[in-house]
C-alpha positions in Angstrom: 23.6 -12.8 0.9 24.3 -9.4 2.3 21.9 -7.8 -0.2 19.0 -10.0 1.2 19.9 -9.1 4.8 19.7 -5.4 3.9 16.3 -5.7 2.1 14.5 -7.7 4.8 14.2 -4.9 7.3 13.1 -2.6 4.5 10.2 -4.9 3.6 9.2 -5.3 7.2 9.3 -1.5 7.8 7.5 -0.8 4.5 4.6 -3.1 5.5 4.5 -1.6 9.0 4.4 1.9 7.6 1.6 1.0 5.2 -0.4 -0.7 7.9 0.1 2.1 10.4 -0.7 4.9 8.0 -3.8 3.2 6.6 -4.8 1.8 10.1 -4.9 -1.8 8.8 -4.5 -5.1 10.6 -2.4 -7.7 9.0 -5.6 -9.4 8.0 -6.9 -6.2 6.3 -3.6 -5.7 4.5 -3.6 -9.3 3.3 -7.1 -9.0 2.0 -6.3 -5.8 0.2 -3.2 -7.4 -1.4 -5.0 -10.6 -2.3 -2.5 -12.6 -0.1 -2.9 -14.9 2.9 -2.5 -13.5 6.4 0.4 -15.9 6.9 2.3 -14.4 4.0 2.0 -10.9 5.4 3.1 -12.2 8.8 6.1 -14.0 7.3 7.2 -10.8 5.5 6.5 -8.4 8.3 7.4 -10.3 11.5 9.5 -13.2 10.4 11.7 -11.5 7.9 10.8 -13.7 4.9 11.8 -12.3 1.5 8.8 -11.6 -0.8 9.2 -12.5 -4.5 10.5 -9.6 -6.6 7.0 -8.7 -8.0 5.5 -8.6 -4.6 8.4 -6.5 -3.3 7.8 -4.1 -6.1 4.1 -3.9 -5.4 4.7 -3.1 -1.8 7.1 -0.4 -2.8 4.6 1.2 -5.2 1.8 1.0 -2.5 4.2 2.7 -0.1 4.9 5.4 -2.6 1.1 6.2 -3.1 0.6 6.2 0.7 3.4 8.8 0.9 1.8 10.8 -1.9 -1.4 10.8 0.0 0.4 11.9 3.2 1.9 14.8 1.3 -1.5 16.2 0.1 -3.9 15.3 3.0 -4.0 15.8 6.7 -2.6 12.7 8.4 -5.9 11.8 10.0 -7.6 11.8 6.5 -5.3 9.3 4.7 -6.7 6.1 6.1 -10.3 7.3 5.5 -9.5 8.3 1.9 -8.2 4.8 1.1 -11.2 3.2 2.6 -14.0 5.2 1.0 -15.5 4.6 -2.5 -14.3 6.9 -5.2 -16.3 8.0 -8.3 -13.1 8.0 -10.3 -12.6 4.3 -9.5 -16.1 3.4 -10.6 -17.3 3.4 -7.0 -14.5 1.2 -5.7 -12.4 1.9 -2.7 -8.7 2.5 -3.3 -8.0 -0.4 -0.8 -10.0 -2.7 -3.0 -7.7 -2.4 -6.0 -4.3 -2.5 -4.5 -3.9 -6.2 -5.4 -3.0 -5.3 -9.0 -0.4 -3.0 -10.6 -3.1 -1.5 -12.7 -5.2 -0.7 -9.6 -2.1 0.9 -7.9 -1.5 3.0 -11.0 -5.2 4.1 -11.0 -4.9 5.2 -7.4 -1.6 7.0 -8.1 -3.2 8.9 -11.0 -6.1 10.1 -8.8 -3.7 11.2 -6.1 -1.4 13.0 -8.7 -4.4 14.8 -10.2 -5.5 15.8 -6.7 -1.9 17.0 -5.9 -1.9 19.2 -9.0 -5.5 20.3 -8.8 -6.5 18.7 -12.1 -10.0 17.5 -11.1 
C-alpha cells in the first residue's frame, strides 16, 4: 500500500509536467494518448493509479519531453511536438505518442538531433 501512495503523486506530477511543457489541456493530452479525458483527470487530479503499461508510457513520454528541453529553447519545445516532421512521414510527434513505437520514433529523432546526426 505504501508503494502505491508514493507513486500517485509522481504520476500526477508527471502528467502536469508533460501538459505544462507541451502546453496541452487535459483534452489535448487525452487525445494524444488515445485515452478519455476522464481517465487523464482521474490520474492527474484524483490520484487514480494508471495500469503499469500506461504508467510506463507516461514515464517514456516524460523522458522524451526532458530530452527536448535539453536540446531546445524552452519556448520551442511545445511547437516542435505540434508541427509535422518529415522524419515521421509528415506526422506530428504529438500524433504518435499513443504507441510505444511512436514514442520510440520521437526519441530517435530527438537523440539524432542531440548528437547532430541529421
